[in-house]
VODRENKE-843483 format. One record per residue (C-alpha): residue number from 1; residue in one letter; x, y, z. Coordinates in Angstrom, 1 decimal, decimal comma. Example, Ala and Ser with C-alpha at 12.3 -4.5 7.8 and 13.67 -1.06 7.14 Angstrom:
BEGIN
+-----+------+--------+--------+--------+
!  nr ! rest !   east !  north !     up !
+-----+------+--------+--------+--------+
!   1 !    a !   12,3 !   -4,5 !    7,8 !
!   2 !    s !   13,7 !   -1,1 !    7,1 !
+-----+------+--------+--------+--------+
***
This chain:
BEGIN
+-----+------+--------+--------+--------+
!  nr ! rest !   east !  north !     up !
+-----+------+--------+--------+--------+
!   1 !    m !    2,6 !    3,0 !  -25,2 !
!   2 !    a !    4,6 !    2,1 !  -21,8 !
!   3 !    l !    3,5 !    3,6 !  -18,7 !
!   4 !    f !    6,2 !    6,4 !  -18,9 !
!   5 !    e !    4,8 !    8,1 !  -22,1 !
!   6 !    q !    1,6 !    7,8 !  -20,6 !
!   7 !    i !    2,5 !    9,6 !  -17,6 !
!   8 !    l !    3,9 !   12,6 !  -19,6 !
!   9 !    d !    0,6 !   12,5 !  -22,2 !
!  10 !    n !   -1,9 !   12,2 !  -19,9 !
!  11 !    h !   -1,0 !   15,1 !  -17,1 !
!  12 !    a !   -2,5 !   17,8 !  -18,5 !
!  13 !    s !   -6,0 !   16,4 !  -19,4 !
!  14 !    f !   -5,5 !   15,0 !  -15,8 !
!  15 !    l !   -5,2 !   18,6 !  -14,2 !
!  16 !    e !   -8,1 !   19,4 !  -15,9 !
!  17 !    t !  -10,3 !   17,0 !  -14,0 !
!  18 !    l !   -9,3 !   18,6 !  -10,6 !
!  19 !    h !  -11,5 !   20,8 !   -9,1 !
!  20 !    h !   -9,5 !   22,4 !   -7,0 !
!  21 !    s !   -5,6 !   24,1 !   -8,7 !
!  22 !    f !   -3,7 !   25,5 !   -5,6 !
!  23 !    l !   -1,2 !   22,7 !   -5,8 !
!  24 !    n !   -0,9 !   22,7 !   -9,8 !
!  25 !    d !    1,9 !   24,3 !   -9,7 !
!  26 !    a !    3,6 !   21,9 !   -7,2 !
!  27 !    r !    1,8 !   18,9 !   -9,4 !
!  28 !    k !    3,7 !   20,0 !  -12,4 !
!  29 !    t !    7,1 !   21,0 !  -11,0 !
!  30 !    a !    6,9 !   17,3 !   -9,4 !
!  31 !    l !    6,3 !   15,9 !  -13,0 !
!  32 !    q !    9,3 !   17,8 !  -14,6 !
!  33 !    k !   11,5 !   16,2 !  -12,2 !
!  34 !    f !   10,1 !   12,9 !  -12,6 !
!  35 !    e !   10,7 !   13,0 !  -16,6 !
!  36 !    a !   13,7 !   14,3 !  -15,9 !
!  37 !    e !   14,8 !   10,8 !  -13,8 !
!  38 !    g !   12,0 !    8,0 !  -14,7 !
!  39 !    f !   11,6 !    4,8 !  -13,2 !
!  40 !    p !   14,3 !    3,4 !  -11,3 !
!  41 !    t !   16,0 !    0,1 !  -12,7 !
!  42 !    k !   18,3 !   -2,0 !  -11,7 !
!  43 !    k !   21,3 !    0,1 !  -12,2 !
!  44 !    d !   20,3 !    2,0 !   -9,4 !
!  45 !    e !   21,8 !    1,2 !   -5,9 !
!  46 !    e !   18,5 !    1,1 !   -4,2 !
!  47 !    y !   16,9 !   -1,2 !   -6,7 !
!  48 !    k !   19,5 !   -3,3 !   -7,9 !
!  49 !    y !   17,6 !   -6,6 !   -6,6 !
!  50 !    t !   14,0 !   -5,2 !   -7,6 !
!  51 !    n !   12,9 !   -5,7 !  -11,4 !
!  52 !    l !   10,3 !   -2,8 !  -11,8 !
!  53 !    k !    9,7 !   -3,9 !  -16,0 !
!  54 !    e !    6,8 !   -6,2 !  -14,7 !
!  55 !    i !    5,0 !   -2,9 !  -13,7 !
!  56 !    t !    6,3 !   -0,4 !  -16,0 !
!  57 !    e !    5,9 !   -2,1 !  -19,7 !
!  58 !    k !    1,9 !   -2,3 !  -18,7 !
!  59 !    n !   -0,4 !    0,2 !  -20,2 !
!  60 !    y !   -2,9 !    2,0 !  -17,3 !
!  61 !    n !   -6,1 !    3,6 !  -16,9 !
!  62 !    f !   -5,4 !    7,1 !  -14,4 !
!  63 !    l !   -9,1 !    7,8 !  -13,9 !
!  64 !    p !  -10,6 !    4,9 !  -12,3 !
!  65 !    t !  -14,3 !    3,9 !  -13,4 !
!  66 !    p !  -16,2 !    5,4 !  -10,4 !
!  67 !    a !  -19,2 !    3,3 !  -10,3 !
!  68 !    h !  -18,7 !   -0,3 !   -8,6 !
!  69 !    h !  -20,6 !   -3,4 !   -6,8 !
!  70 !    v !  -18,7 !   -3,5 !   -3,1 !
!  71 !    t !  -21,2 !   -5,0 !   -1,1 !
!  72 !    k !  -21,6 !   -4,6 !    2,8 !
!  73 !    a !  -21,2 !   -8,7 !    2,8 !
!  74 !    q !  -17,6 !   -8,2 !    0,5 !
!  75 !    l !  -16,4 !   -5,7 !    3,2 !
!  76 !    d !  -17,3 !   -7,7 !    6,0 !
!  77 !    e !  -15,1 !  -10,0 !    4,8 !
!  78 !    l !  -11,8 !   -8,0 !    5,0 !
!  79 !    h !  -12,6 !   -6,8 !    8,4 !
!  80 !    l !  -10,7 !   -8,4 !   11,4 !
!  81 !    g !  -13,3 !   -8,7 !   13,9 !
!  82 !    e !  -13,0 !   -5,0 !   14,7 !
!  83 !    e !  -16,9 !   -4,4 !   15,5 !
!  84 !    k !  -15,4 !   -2,0 !   17,9 !
!  85 !    f !  -13,4 !    0,0 !   15,4 !
!  86 !    d !  -13,6 !    2,7 !   13,5 !
!  87 !    w !  -13,3 !    2,7 !    9,6 !
!  88 !    i !  -12,8 !    4,8 !    6,5 !
!  89 !    v !  -13,7 !    3,4 !    3,1 !
!  90 !    f !  -12,0 !    4,2 !   -0,6 !
!  91 !    i !  -13,5 !    2,6 !   -3,6 !
!  92 !    n !  -12,1 !    3,1 !   -6,9 !
!  93 !    g !   -9,7 !    6,0 !   -5,3 !
!  94 !    k !  -13,0 !    8,1 !   -3,7 !
!  95 !    l !  -14,3 !    8,0 !    0,0 !
!  96 !    h !  -17,5 !    6,2 !    0,8 !
!  97 !    k !  -19,1 !    7,4 !    3,9 !
!  98 !    e !  -21,8 !    5,3 !    3,1 !
!  99 !    f !  -19,6 !    2,1 !    4,2 !
! 100 !    s !  -17,8 !    4,1 !    6,3 !
! 101 !    k !  -18,0 !    4,4 !   10,4 !
! 102 !    i !  -16,4 !    7,3 !   12,1 !
! 103 !    s !  -17,5 !    7,5 !   16,0 !
! 104 !    i !  -14,5 !    9,5 !   16,8 !
! 105 !    q !  -15,3 !   13,2 !   17,8 !
! 106 !    n !  -12,8 !   16,4 !   18,6 !
! 107 !    v !  -10,8 !   15,2 !   15,4 !
! 108 !    e !  -10,3 !   16,5 !   11,9 !
! 109 !    l !  -10,7 !   13,4 !    9,6 !
! 110 !    l !  -11,2 !   13,6 !    6,2 !
! 111 !    s !  -10,5 !   12,7 !    2,8 !
! 112 !    i !   -7,4 !   14,3 !    1,6 !
! 113 !    d !   -9,8 !   15,8 !   -2,0 !
! 114 !    y !  -12,5 !   17,2 !    0,9 !
! 115 !    a !   -9,4 !   19,0 !    2,6 !
! 116 !    l !   -8,0 !   20,4 !   -0,1 !
! 117 !    d !  -11,3 !   21,7 !   -0,8 !
! 118 !    h !  -11,7 !   23,5 !    2,3 !
! 119 !    e !  -10,0 !   27,0 !    3,4 !
! 120 !    e !   -9,5 !   26,3 !    6,9 !
! 121 !    h !   -7,5 !   23,2 !    6,1 !
! 122 !    k !   -4,9 !   25,2 !    4,1 !
! 123 !    k !   -2,6 !   26,0 !    7,2 !
! 124 !    d !   -2,7 !   22,2 !    7,9 !
! 125 !    f !   -1,0 !   21,6 !    4,3 !
! 126 !    n !    0,8 !   24,3 !    4,0 !
! 127 !    q !    2,7 !   23,2 !    7,3 !
! 128 !    y !    3,3 !   19,8 !    7,0 !
! 129 !    f !    1,6 !   18,6 !    3,4 !
! 130 !    n !    4,8 !   17,5 !    1,1 !
! 131 !    t !    7,2 !   18,5 !    3,5 !
! 132 !    i !    9,4 !   14,9 !    4,8 !
! 133 !    a !    8,8 !   13,1 !    1,2 !
! 134 !    n !   12,1 !   13,2 !   -0,7 !
! 135 !    p !   11,4 !   15,2 !   -3,4 !
! 136 !    d !   14,4 !   13,3 !   -5,2 !
! 137 !    l !   12,5 !    9,7 !   -5,1 !
! 138 !    a !   10,5 !    9,0 !   -8,5 !
! 139 !    f !    7,3 !    7,4 !   -7,3 !
! 140 !    t !    7,1 !   10,8 !   -4,6 !
! 141 !    n !    7,2 !   13,2 !   -7,4 !
! 142 !    l !    5,0 !   11,0 !   -9,5 !
! 143 !    n !    2,7 !   10,7 !   -6,8 !
! 144 !    l !    2,3 !   14,4 !   -6,0 !
! 145 !    a !    2,0 !   14,7 !   -9,9 !
! 146 !    y !   -1,3 !   12,6 !   -9,7 !
! 147 !    f !   -2,3 !   11,7 !   -6,5 !
! 148 !    t !   -6,3 !   12,2 !   -6,0 !
! 149 !    d !   -7,4 !   11,5 !   -2,6 !
! 150 !    g !   -6,1 !    9,6 !    0,2 !
! 151 !    f !   -6,8 !    9,6 !    4,2 !
! 152 !    f !   -6,4 !   12,6 !    6,2 !
! 153 !    l !   -6,3 !   12,6 !   10,1 !
! 154 !    k !   -5,0 !   15,4 !   12,7 !
! 155 !    v !   -5,2 !   14,8 !   16,4 !
! 156 !    p !   -5,7 !   17,7 !   18,6 !
! 157 !    k !   -3,1 !   18,1 !   21,6 !
! 158 !    n !   -3,9 !   15,6 !   24,1 !
! 159 !    a !   -6,8 !   13,6 !   22,4 !
! 160 !    l !   -6,3 !   10,1 !   23,2 !
! 161 !    i !   -8,0 !    8,0 !   20,2 !
! 162 !    e !   -8,7 !    4,5 !   21,7 !
! 163 !    k !  -10,4 !    2,9 !   18,9 !
! 164 !    p !   -8,3 !    2,1 !   16,3 !
! 165 !    i !   -9,0 !    3,1 !   12,4 !
! 166 !    h !   -9,0 !    0,8 !    9,6 !
! 167 !    v !   -8,4 !    2,7 !    6,0 !
! 168 !    f !   -9,6 !    0,6 !    3,2 !
! 169 !    y !   -8,7 !    1,3 !   -0,4 !
! 170 !    l !  -10,5 !   -1,0 !   -2,3 !
! 171 !    s !  -10,4 !   -1,2 !   -6,5 !
! 172 !    q !  -13,5 !   -3,2 !   -8,3 !
! 173 !    n !  -15,4 !   -2,9 !  -11,5 !
! 174 !    q !  -12,4 !   -1,4 !  -13,5 !
! 175 !    e !  -12,1 !   -3,2 !  -17,5 !
! 176 !    e !   -8,7 !   -2,2 !  -18,2 !
! 177 !    n !   -5,2 !   -2,1 !  -15,5 !
! 178 !    t !   -5,7 !    0,3 !  -13,5 !
! 179 !    f !   -3,1 !    3,2 !  -11,8 !
! 180 !    y !   -3,8 !    4,8 !   -8,5 !
! 181 !    n !   -1,8 !    7,8 !   -6,4 !
! 182 !    t !   -3,3 !    7,7 !   -3,1 !
! 183 !    r !   -1,6 !   10,2 !   -0,2 !
! 184 !    n !   -2,2 !    9,8 !    3,4 !
! 185 !    l !   -1,5 !   12,2 !    6,2 !
! 186 !    l !   -1,5 !   11,6 !   10,1 !
! 187 !    i !   -0,8 !   14,7 !   12,2 !
! 188 !    a !   -0,7 !   13,7 !   15,8 !
! 189 !    e !    0,1 !   16,9 !   18,0 !
! 190 !    e !    1,8 !   17,1 !   21,1 !
! 191 !    g !    0,6 !   14,8 !   23,8 !
! 192 !    s !   -1,9 !   12,4 !   21,6 !
! 193 !    k !   -2,4 !    9,2 !   20,7 !
! 194 !    v !   -3,8 !    7,0 !   17,5 !
! 195 !    e !   -3,3 !    3,9 !   16,0 !
! 196 !    i !   -4,3 !    3,5 !   12,1 !
! 197 !    i !   -4,5 !    0,1 !    9,9 !
! 198 !    e !   -4,4 !    0,6 !    6,4 !
! 199 !    s !   -5,3 !   -2,2 !    3,4 !
! 200 !    h !   -5,4 !   -2,4 !    0,1 !
! 201 !    h !   -7,5 !   -5,3 !   -1,9 !
! 202 !    n !   -7,9 !   -5,1 !   -5,9 !
! 203 !    f !  -11,1 !   -7,6 !   -6,8 !
! 204 !    d !  -11,2 !   -7,5 !  -10,5 !
! 205 !    n !   -8,5 !  -10,0 !  -12,6 !
! 206 !    n !   -7,1 !   -6,8 !  -14,0 !
! 207 !    f !   -4,1 !   -5,8 !  -13,0 !
! 208 !    v !   -4,0 !   -2,5 !  -10,4 !
! 209 !    f !   -1,0 !   -0,7 !   -9,7 !
! 210 !    t !   -0,8 !    1,3 !   -6,8 !
! 211 !    n !    1,4 !    4,0 !   -5,9 !
! 212 !    s !    1,2 !    5,7 !   -2,3 !
! 213 !    v !    2,8 !    8,2 !   -0,4 !
! 214 !    t !    2,0 !    8,4 !    4,0 !
! 215 !    e !    3,7 !   11,4 !    6,0 !
! 216 !    i !    3,5 !   10,9 !    9,4 !
! 217 !    f !    3,7 !   14,0 !   12,2 !
! 218 !    t !    3,9 !   12,7 !   15,3 !
! 219 !    g !    4,1 !   15,6 !   18,3 !
! 220 !    k !    5,9 !   15,8 !   21,4 !
! 221 !    n !    4,9 !   13,5 !   23,7 !
! 222 !    a !    2,6 !   11,9 !   20,9 !
! 223 !    k !    2,4 !    8,2 !   20,1 !
! 224 !    a !    1,5 !    7,7 !   16,3 !
! 225 !    d !    1,2 !    3,6 !   15,4 !
! 226 !    w !    0,8 !    2,5 !   11,5 !
! 227 !    h !    0,1 !   -0,7 !   10,9 !
! 228 !    k !    0,3 !   -2,0 !    7,3 !
! 229 !    l !   -1,7 !   -5,1 !    6,5 !
! 230 !    q !   -0,2 !   -6,0 !    2,6 !
! 231 !    n !   -2,4 !   -9,3 !    1,5 !
! 232 !    d !   -3,7 !   -8,5 !   -2,0 !
! 233 !    n !   -4,2 !  -10,8 !   -5,2 !
! 234 !    d !   -1,9 !  -11,5 !   -7,9 !
! 235 !    t !   -2,7 !   -8,7 !  -10,0 !
! 236 !    s !   -1,6 !   -6,2 !   -7,6 !
! 237 !    y !    1,3 !   -4,2 !   -7,4 !
! 238 !    l !    1,9 !   -1,9 !   -4,9 !
! 239 !    v !    5,0 !    1,0 !   -4,0 !
! 240 !    d !    4,8 !    2,3 !   -0,5 !
! 241 !    h !    6,6 !    5,2 !    0,7 !
! 242 !    t !    6,2 !    6,2 !    4,3 !
! 243 !    f !    8,2 !    9,2 !    6,0 !
! 244 !    a !    7,7 !    9,3 !    9,5 !
! 245 !    k !    9,1 !   12,9 !   11,3 !
! 246 !    q !    9,1 !   12,7 !   15,5 !
! 247 !    e !    9,4 !   15,3 !   17,7 !
! 248 !    r !   10,9 !   14,8 !   21,4 !
! 249 !    d !    9,7 !   12,1 !   24,0 !
! 250 !    s !    7,4 !   10,7 !   20,8 !
! 251 !    l !    6,6 !    7,3 !   19,9 !
! 252 !    t !    6,2 !    5,7 !   16,5 !
! 253 !    t !    5,8 !    2,4 !   15,4 !
! 254 !    v !    5,3 !    1,1 !   11,7 !
! 255 !    n !    4,5 !   -2,4 !   11,4 !
! 256 !    t !    3,9 !   -4,1 !    7,8 !
! 257 !    f !    2,4 !   -7,5 !    7,1 !
! 258 !    s !    3,0 !   -8,6 !    3,8 !
! 259 !    f !    1,4 !  -11,7 !    2,5 !
! 260 !    g !    0,6 !  -10,6 !   -0,8 !
! 261 !    g !    0,4 !   -9,1 !   -3,4 !
! 262 !    k !    2,8 !   -9,7 !   -7,1 !
! 263 !    l !    5,0 !   -7,1 !   -6,4 !
! 264 !    v !    5,5 !   -5,2 !   -3,2 !
! 265 !    r !    7,6 !   -2,1 !   -2,4 !
! 266 !    n !    8,2 !   -0,5 !    1,1 !
! 267 !    n !   10,0 !    2,3 !    1,4 !
! 268 !    l !   10,1 !    3,9 !    5,2 !
! 269 !    d !   12,4 !    7,0 !    6,5 !
! 270 !    f !   11,8 !    7,9 !   10,2 !
! 271 !    i !   13,6 !   10,8 !   10,7 !
! 272 !    h !   14,3 !   12,5 !   14,9 !
! 273 !    n !   13,7 !   15,7 !   15,4 !
! 274 !    g !   13,9 !   15,9 !   19,1 !
! 275 !    e !   15,9 !   14,3 !   22,2 !
! 276 !    n !   14,3 !   10,7 !   23,9 !
! 277 !    i !   12,3 !    9,2 !   20,5 !
! 278 !    n !   11,5 !    6,2 !   20,4 !
! 279 !    s !   11,0 !    4,2 !   16,7 !
! 280 !    f !    9,8 !    0,8 !   16,4 !
! 281 !    m !    9,9 !   -1,0 !   13,2 !
! 282 !    n !    8,7 !   -4,7 !   12,6 !
! 283 !    g !    8,1 !   -6,3 !    9,2 !
! 284 !    i !    6,8 !  -10,2 !    8,8 !
! 285 !    t !    6,6 !  -11,5 !    5,2 !
! 286 !    i !    5,1 !  -14,7 !    4,0 !
! 287 !    i !    5,2 !  -14,9 !   -0,1 !
! 288 !    g !    5,2 !  -18,1 !   -2,0 !
! 289 !    k !    4,5 !  -18,6 !   -5,8 !
! 290 !    d !    7,0 !  -16,2 !   -8,0 !
! 291 !    q !    6,1 !  -13,0 !   -5,5 !
! 292 !    t !    8,3 !  -10,1 !   -4,6 !
! 293 !    v !    8,4 !   -8,1 !   -1,6 !
! 294 !    d !   11,1 !   -5,9 !   -0,8 !
! 295 !    h !   11,8 !   -3,9 !    2,1 !
! 296 !    h !   14,1 !   -0,7 !    2,2 !
! 297 !    t !   14,0 !    1,1 !    5,8 !
! 298 !    a !   16,2 !    4,2 !    7,0 !
! 299 !    v !   16,3 !    6,1 !   10,3 !
! 300 !    h !   18,0 !    9,0 !   10,7 !
! 301 !    h !   19,0 !    9,9 !   14,3 !
! 302 !    k !   19,6 !   13,7 !   14,0 !
! 303 !    q !   19,2 !   14,4 !   17,9 !
! 304 !    p !   21,0 !   12,3 !   20,9 !
! 305 !    n !   19,3 !   10,1 !   23,4 !
! 306 !    c !   17,1 !    8,3 !   20,8 !
! 307 !    e !   16,4 !    4,5 !   19,9 !
! 308 !    s !   15,3 !    2,9 !   17,4 !
! 309 !    y !   14,4 !   -0,9 !   16,8 !
! 310 !    q !   14,2 !   -2,8 !   13,3 !
! 311 !    n !   12,9 !   -6,3 !   13,6 !
! 312 !    y !   12,2 !   -7,9 !    9,7 !
! 313 !    k !   11,1 !  -11,8 !    9,6 !
! 314 !    g !   11,0 !  -13,4 !    6,5 !
! 315 !    i !    9,7 !  -16,6 !    5,3 !
! 316 !    y !   10,1 !  -17,5 !    1,3 !
! 317 !    k !    8,5 !  -20,7 !   -0,2 !
! 318 !    d !    8,3 !  -21,6 !   -4,0 !
! 319 !    k !    9,9 !  -19,3 !   -6,4 !
! 320 !    s !    9,8 !  -16,1 !   -4,5 !
! 321 !    h !   12,0 !  -13,4 !   -3,8 !
! 322 !    g !   12,6 !  -10,7 !   -0,7 !
! 323 !    v !   14,7 !   -8,0 !   -0,5 !
! 324 !    f !   15,6 !   -6,6 !    3,1 !
! 325 !    n !   17,8 !   -2,8 !    2,9 !
! 326 !    g !   17,8 !   -1,5 !    6,3 !
! 327 !    k !   20,0 !    1,6 !    6,6 !
! 328 !    v !   20,7 !    3,1 !   10,5 !
! 329 !    y !   22,1 !    6,8 !   10,4 !
! 330 !    v !   23,9 !    8,4 !   13,3 !
! 331 !    d !   24,7 !   12,3 !   13,0 !
! 332 !    k !   27,9 !   13,8 !   14,7 !
! 333 !    i !   25,8 !   15,2 !   17,4 !
! 334 !    a !   23,5 !   12,3 !   17,9 !
! 335 !    q !   25,7 !   11,1 !   21,2 !
! 336 !    k !   23,5 !    7,8 !   23,1 !
! 337 !    t !   22,3 !    6,6 !   20,3 !
! 338 !    n !   20,9 !    3,1 !   20,6 !
! 339 !    a !   19,5 !    1,4 !   17,4 !
! 340 !    y !   19,2 !   -2,1 !   16,7 !
! 341 !    q !   18,0 !   -3,8 !   13,5 !
! 342 !    q !   17,8 !   -7,4 !   12,6 !
! 343 !    n !   16,8 !   -9,0 !    9,6 !
! 344 !    n !   16,2 !  -13,0 !    9,8 !
! 345 !    n !   14,7 !  -15,9 !    6,9 !
! 346 !    i !   13,9 !  -18,7 !    6,3 !
! 347 !    l !   13,8 !  -20,5 !    2,6 !
! 348 !    l !   11,6 !  -23,5 !    2,6 !
! 349 !    d !   12,3 !  -24,1 !   -1,1 !
! 350 !    e !   15,2 !  -24,2 !   -3,3 !
! 351 !    g !   14,2 !  -22,2 !   -5,6 !
! 352 !    a !   13,3 !  -19,0 !   -3,0 !
! 353 !    t !   15,9 !  -16,2 !   -2,8 !
! 354 !    i !   16,4 !  -13,5 !   -0,4 !
! 355 !    d !   18,9 !  -10,4 !   -0,4 !
! 356 !    t !   19,8 !   -8,8 !    2,5 !
! 357 !    k !   21,4 !   -5,6 !    3,1 !
! 358 !    p !   21,5 !   -4,1 !    7,0 !
! 359 !    q !   23,8 !   -1,4 !    7,2 !
! 360 !    l !   25,2 !    1,3 !    9,8 !
! 361 !    e !   26,3 !    4,8 !    8,6 !
! 362 !    i !   27,6 !    6,1 !   12,5 !
! 363 !    f !   29,4 !    9,6 !   12,6 !
! 364 !    a !   28,9 !    9,8 !   17,1 !
! 365 !    d !   31,4 !    7,7 !   19,5 !
! 366 !    d !   29,4 !    6,9 !   22,3 !
! 367 !    v !   26,3 !    5,0 !   20,9 !
! 368 !    k !   25,2 !    1,2 !   21,3 !
! 369 !    c !   24,2 !    0,1 !   17,5 !
! 370 !    s !   24,1 !   -3,5 !   16,3 !
! 371 !    h !   22,7 !   -5,0 !   12,5 !
! 372 !    g !   22,5 !   -8,5 !   11,6 !
! 373 !    c !   20,7 !  -10,8 !    9,8 !
! 374 !    t !   20,3 !  -14,8 !    9,3 !
! 375 !    v !   19,3 !  -16,4 !    5,9 !
! 376 !    g !   18,7 !  -20,5 !    6,6 !
! 377 !    q !   16,2 !  -23,3 !    6,8 !
! 378 !    l !   14,0 !  -24,6 !    9,7 !
! 379 !    n !   16,1 !  -26,3 !   12,7 !
! 380 !    e !   16,4 !  -30,3 !   11,5 !
! 381 !    d !   16,4 !  -31,5 !   15,1 !
! 382 !    a !   13,5 !  -29,1 !   16,8 !
! 383 !    m !   11,3 !  -31,0 !   13,3 !
! 384 !    f !   12,8 !  -34,2 !   14,8 !
! 385 !    y !   11,5 !  -33,4 !   18,9 !
! 386 !    l !    7,8 !  -32,3 !   17,5 !
! 387 !    r !    7,4 !  -35,1 !   15,0 !
! 388 !    a !    8,3 !  -37,4 !   17,5 !
! 389 !    r !    5,5 !  -36,4 !   19,7 !
! 390 !    g !    2,9 !  -37,1 !   17,1 !
! 391 !    i !    3,2 !  -33,6 !   14,9 !
! 392 !    s !    2,1 !  -34,2 !   11,6 !
! 393 !    k !    5,6 !  -32,6 !    9,5 !
! 394 !    k !    2,9 !  -29,8 !    8,4 !
! 395 !    e !    2,2 !  -28,9 !   11,8 !
! 396 !    a !    5,5 !  -29,0 !   13,2 !
! 397 !    q !    6,8 !  -26,7 !   10,2 !
! 398 !    a !    3,9 !  -24,4 !   10,6 !
! 399 !    l !    4,3 !  -23,9 !   14,8 !
! 400 !    l !    8,6 !  -23,7 !   14,5 !
! 401 !    l !    7,7 !  -20,9 !   11,6 !
! 402 !    y !    5,1 !  -19,2 !   14,0 !
! 403 !    a !    7,7 !  -19,0 !   16,6 !
! 404 !    f !   10,1 !  -17,4 !   14,4 !
! 405 !    a !    8,1 !  -15,0 !   13,4 !
! 406 !    n !    6,2 !  -14,2 !   16,6 !
! 407 !    d !    9,0 !  -11,9 !   18,0 !
! 408 !    a !    7,6 !   -9,4 !   15,4 !
! 409 !    m !    4,4 !   -9,2 !   17,0 !
! 410 !    q !    5,2 !   -8,6 !   20,3 !
! 411 !    n !    4,6 !   -4,6 !   19,8 !
! 412 !    i !    1,3 !   -5,2 !   18,8 !
! 413 !    d !   -1,3 !   -4,4 !   21,0 !
! 414 !    i !   -4,9 !   -4,4 !   18,7 !
! 415 !    e !   -5,9 !   -7,7 !   19,5 !
! 416 !    p !   -7,9 !   -8,2 !   16,8 !
! 417 !    l !   -5,0 !   -8,0 !   14,3 !
! 418 !    k !   -2,9 !   -9,7 !   16,2 !
! 419 !    h !   -5,4 !  -12,9 !   15,4 !
! 420 !    k !   -5,7 !  -12,2 !   11,5 !
! 421 !    i !   -1,8 !  -12,3 !   11,6 !
! 422 !    s !   -2,0 !  -15,8 !   13,0 !
! 423 !    q !   -5,0 !  -16,6 !   11,1 !
! 424 !    l !   -2,9 !  -15,4 !    8,3 !
! 425 !    l !    0,2 !  -17,0 !    8,8 !
! 426 !    a !   -1,8 !  -20,4 !    8,9 !
! 427 !    e !   -3,1 !  -20,3 !    5,6 !
! 428 !    k !    0,0 !  -19,3 !    3,5 !
! 429 !    l !    1,8 !  -22,8 !    5,4 !
! 430 !    n !   -1,0 !  -24,8 !    4,2 !
! 431 !    v !   -2,1 !  -26,0 !    8,0 !
! 432 !    e !   -6,0 !  -25,6 !    9,9 !
! 433 !    m !   -4,8 !  -24,7 !   13,3 !
! 434 !    e !   -5,1 !  -22,2 !   16,0 !
! 435 !    f !   -1,7 !  -20,1 !   17,1 !
+-----+------+--------+--------+--------+
***
């Protein structure tokens, strides 16, 4: 039985497993929308370069086995040297407080499942939850129909959270292919500041398919950063939709670092709901073998005097495949918009491919917008210059590729994360050196 039929057949029994029901009507409606549209195919413009059959033609378990054998040592290996961080750990779809460390005060840091069970949080859900997730997308409807848990954080007005929070999603001890629908909700109220790191890890040899939806609300004069560290194994699929809505004078950053996973699709939508907004989207992709990473971004400039910056770098080896589809929409009233979009790619092997399509859709006349893309190989003159000074070919290549990717890391102010990205870059390029 293909995944589509499983989704339709299992929903009624899935709802019976839940211990809260106030979202059941919304879940049923979302499933009906998903049934009407089905999974996107290569005939759909947004998926013309990415074939999902590898995911959708497998069978999955919708109710992960809760038992696990994750040890503290295993978790320590996943940390970034972040002893001064806070972290929250989900294992097999459920929050595990014994592995989590939360020291911050005066904020509401919960799992989605816990928040759904408590009346005092219903107001937040009614005001924010599922209000910016696109209701016309197959995977957002599928997530609403089937999500069980995830990360929830509400940062109150003028609260500054100095410690980054690392959110771990772990899967272990599953004897068959497993399907997760994770849901994240971040509310940064006026004048607040917060930084989140998100990572997914599959410890099994069976396939894991994660369908994740994240909604980020950044209030007036608030700052919210969300860093996605994607370095999972070759039996992992990830489809991620992130929606960010910003109010006046706010700053929101989403960085996406893709190093692992068999097939990864990242969808990112920014919505400007006030003036003097700044939005930053940076991405670094380094993959090989037959991996695929697909980045789709969209920035909706709906108010004047706002800026957005997109900078995505891709390095592709072996027979890997990359996709970048970036869009900038500028409404008629969004005068004085400044939008920058750039996608640069290096193909290291003849079998590697990249499909890139930056786009602008502008209805205002007093704007500064630019977009561009490049696809090429390493500069032979630069390689010769380094080789002539006694540097090996592999190390010379690594140095040039690090320099190529480095500007996409410039706005990371978490030093352990920046160090981890450098380590992964060296690992993926098969060199032993510190950048």
